[in-house]
N, C-alpha and C positions, 0 to 999 in steps of 0.2 A: 503493499499501500503506499510505499515511497518512490513516486515516479520519478526516474533521472531524467528519462528523454521520451515523450508520448510517442515519436516515430521510430523508436529503435527496439529491439529484443533483447532480453537478457541472454548473453551466450550459453549460460548454463542450461537453458530451455533448448537451444538450436539456432538455426538460422530461418531466414525469410522463406527459403525454398523449403525448408523442414515443414514449416506452418502452413504454405500452400499445399504441400503434398497431404497433409493433414486434413485440411480444409476440403480438397478435392475428394480425398478417400471417403470423409464422411457425407459429402453430398451424394456420392454413388451409392449409399447405402440409406438414403433418404433421411439423412440427421443434418441438424443446422449446428453451427458454431458460433458462440458468441464470445466476446471478451469482455472482461473485467475492466470497467473503466473508472478510475479515481479521479473524478474533477474537481473536489473541494480542496485539494492540497497536493503538494509536491515535495519531493526530497529537498534536502536543504542543499545538496551538491547537482540540483537542476540547474542548466545553464541560465534558464530564467532569471534566477534569484541576483545573478551578478549583471546580467545583460539588461533586465527589466524590471528593476526593484517595484516600479510602480504598479507591476502587475499582483503584487501582493499585498496584504494586510500589513499596516505598519503601526508603530506605537508614536507617542508625539514626539520622540527624538529622532523620528525616522528609519527604525529599525524593524525590520520584516520579523512578524511574530509566528507563532505556532495558533492552530485554532483556537479561540478563547474560550468556546464552551465545551471543550473537549481535552481530556489528559493526555494528548498527543503531541509529545515534544519532539519527536522523530522527525516532524513533518512542518512545512511552512504553507500559512494558509493564503490562499489565492484570492484576488478581490475581484470580485465579479462587478463591480461598478466599472471596471475597465473596459470597454468596448472592443479595443485593440485585443486584449488578453482572450474575450469571449472568441473573438474570430479566429485567432490561433488555436484555440482549443477546438473548436469545430472543425477547422482545417485537419487537424491530427486523427480526428474521430472519422473523418472522410475517407482519410489515407489507407486504413486497414481495411475499409470497404471496397474502395478501388483497386488497391495493390494486391489485396489478398483474397478478398471476396467473402470475408465474413457476414455472417448473416444478422447481427447486431449488438447489444451491448446489454451488460448487468452493470446498472449504474450504482456505483457504491456510495453509502451514505448519501441517498439523492434528496432528503430533507435538509440536507446542509446547503444546497446549492439552490439558488433563486429560481422561482417558477418559470419567471420569463426566460433564462438561459435555455432550460430543458424546452420549452415550447418552439425557440428559436433552432436550436440544435436539432432537434427531430425533425422538425419541419424541413429543413435542409438536407437532413441524412436521407429523409424519405423520398427527396427528387433524385437520388440515386438508386435508391430501391425502395419501392413503396410496400415491401412486405418484411421490411425489417423488424425483427423480434426485440422489442426494447423492455427490459426489465428493470424496476425500479427496487433497489434496496432501501425500502422504507415502508411504512404501516400507514401513513396519512391517504385516505381515499382520495382527497384533492391533487395527489400527484398524477392522477389518471387523466385528469383533463391537459394535460401537458403532452400527451401523445403517447404515453407509455401503454403497452398491451399488459404486463403483469405486473404486480405487486407482492409483496411479500405477506405471510398471515402470521404477523410476530404476537398478536395477543393470543390467537388460537394455540399456537405453540405453547405459550407461557401456560394457557390454562390447562392445556393437554397434560403438560409436566406437573402441575398443581393437582390435578386428578387423581393421576397415577400415584401421586406420593399422599393422597388423603386428605387435602388441603381445601378441597373444594367437590361440589355435588357433580353429578352427569348432567343434573338439569342446567348448571352453570356452564358446561360446556357446549350444550346445545344452545345455550342463549348467545355465547361468545359467536358461535359459529353464524348465527343470523346476523349479529351486531357488525360483523366483519363483512358480511353480503352486502349491508343495506348501503345505498349512495355509490354502488359501483357503476360506472358508466356500461351501456352495453356494448358487449362484446370484449370486455375485459375481465379477467380473473385473478384470484389470488392464489399463489403458491401456497400449498399445504404441505406439512413435513412434521417428522418426530424428532428431527434433529436438523442444523444446518451447521456453517462454518462458524458462527460465534459460539452456539450451543456446545459442539464438538470439541472446542479449545476447553470448555469448563467440564465437561463430563460426557462418556459415550452412552448411545442408547441403553446399552447393556446395563451400564450403571444406573440410568435414570427410572429405567421401567420395568426394574426387577428381573434382569437375566435375559437370555436371548428369545424365551418366548414371550417375555413382556414386551419387549422391544418389537416383536413382529407383531403380536396383537395392536400395538400403540401405531405401528406403520399401516396397518389395514384400518384402521379407525381415521387416521389421518388422510390416507389416500381415497378412502371411499366416499366420505362423508360430504364433500365439497371440493371444488378447485382443481388445481394443475398439481400432482404430486412432484415434490422433489425429492431426488435421492442425493445425499452428500457423500463423496469417496470415501471409503472405508465403513461405510453404514453396512453394503452389501456383504461385507466380509465378516460382519459381527466384530468389529474391533473393539476389544473390552476397556480400553483406556482413552484419556483427552488426548487431542491433537493440538498442538501449539502450531498455527498455521504460519510462524515467521521462522520455524525452522524446519530442516527437510528431514523426511522420515520416509522409512520403506515400509511398505504395507504390501503383504503377500495377498493380491486379490484372490488367490485361488485355495487359501488356507482354510475355507469353509464354504464349499461348492454347494451344500446341500442347503444351506441359508440364503444364499445367493439366487439358487433355482428358485426357492420358495417364494422370494421378494419377486421374481421374474414372471411366476405365475400370477401373484396379485396384480401385477401391472397388466398382465394378459386379460385378466378378470376386469380391471377397470377398463381397457378398451373394449371388451365384449360387451359391456354394459353402457357403452356410449349413448345408445339411442334414448335411453332413460334419465340421463345425466341433468338434462336442464328441467325434468318433470317436478312436479309437485313434491316437497318432502314432508313426510310425517315420522316423528320421533317417538320412541317408547323408552319410559325407564322401568327397568325389573330389577332391582338389586344391583349388582355389579355388571349385568349384561346390558352393553349399548347396543339397541336396535333400532333401525331406522330403515324407512322405505320410501321409493322414489316411484312415483307414476307418471307414464306418459301414455295416454290412449288406453290401450288394451295391454300394454306390457309394463312390467315392474320390476323393482329389483329390492330384494329383502337382505340386509345385512345385519348380522348378529355377532357380538365379540363380548366374550368373558373377558374382562379387564381384572379379573382376579386371580391370584395363585392359588387356586382351590376349585374342586370341583363343585358345580353349582346345577340344581334342578331349574329349570326357567319356563314359563309359559310362553309359549309362541304366541304373538300378537293375535288376538281374538279373530280379526278379519282375514287373517292369512292361514290358519291353522287348518288343516285338511285339504288346502291347496296342492297341485302337483305343480312343483318347479324343479328347474335344472340347477343341481349343485355345479356351480360355473367351475370351481376347483377340481373337483372330481369329474365332471362332465358325465354326470349321470341325472336322470329323472327320480325325483323323491317325493314322497306325499308328506307334506310337513304335519308332525304330530301335535296334539294339544300341548303336550309338556316333553321337555327332552332335557338331556343331563349333559353339560358341557364341561369339558375337562378344563383344567387350568389354562387361561389365556387361550382359549380354543375359539376358532371364529367359523361362520359360515357365510357364502355369498351366494344367494339364490336370484333367479331371474325367471319370468315367464314372458 
């Protein structure tokens, strides 16, 4: 997050040729590649600091300063009142689209940068590619008025952690789901996740949710309830400890292939139920079992997640008991009982 040069690559990652080959290979698989863009501040050894000190926030003595509302002494705060700096920033953002063919940006600390800049920058970027994917790392719904497509679900994630820690109720979690969805412009969505870069630097999902099975149940709940699922690297390997994103660490992504495969199956279920994703949501609270139903015409999806580390007997929601639905994970049709036993952290995803 300390940018020395907005138009160069850290050689530890490789060359521009390497990046172009990576992007082209991803595109061949139908994937998009976005870069992390840190607009609010630069490193102290960025050439701008000496060449254009007026592009930075300064104190009364004319000294460039760090961001005033953050404890980030390792970076210099940019001055967005300076139009020349803004245009240089936009020019650098355009560079990677035109030179490498990237598909958009994840904009770091988006709330620290003025809305006026994002509106101008995104509008200019879309003249190059109207399909660019713009992700705001922030939680304020108002960010979406600047042209972003996606927004982080910070509050839902915090409430999810609190729920698994016994600090709030399932009803509180459902209420936060609704709250985060309110006011979102049409066609925009929030990321939903059980961990992210900041959370993983404090504790892994394994530590937060009661082990591997708890982490998987939290992932199912976050993925299937609302929004666009996010997977943070290391999560699919069930990495058991925190990760400092300022240091280099080695993770064997094949160390827990069964866990990774199960996550892949959940994503497959997410895609398979896309036809009902925008449908009407009905939630149920039955002890420690989170259940919710999505309806779209004659189609529907019922998800049931045991969030406790113990077996429970739970009533299937009355209006769905006796229905024949497809167990999406198992790939078989089942007639739903009136009451079922769910093992610790077990989950079911049904659709009709």
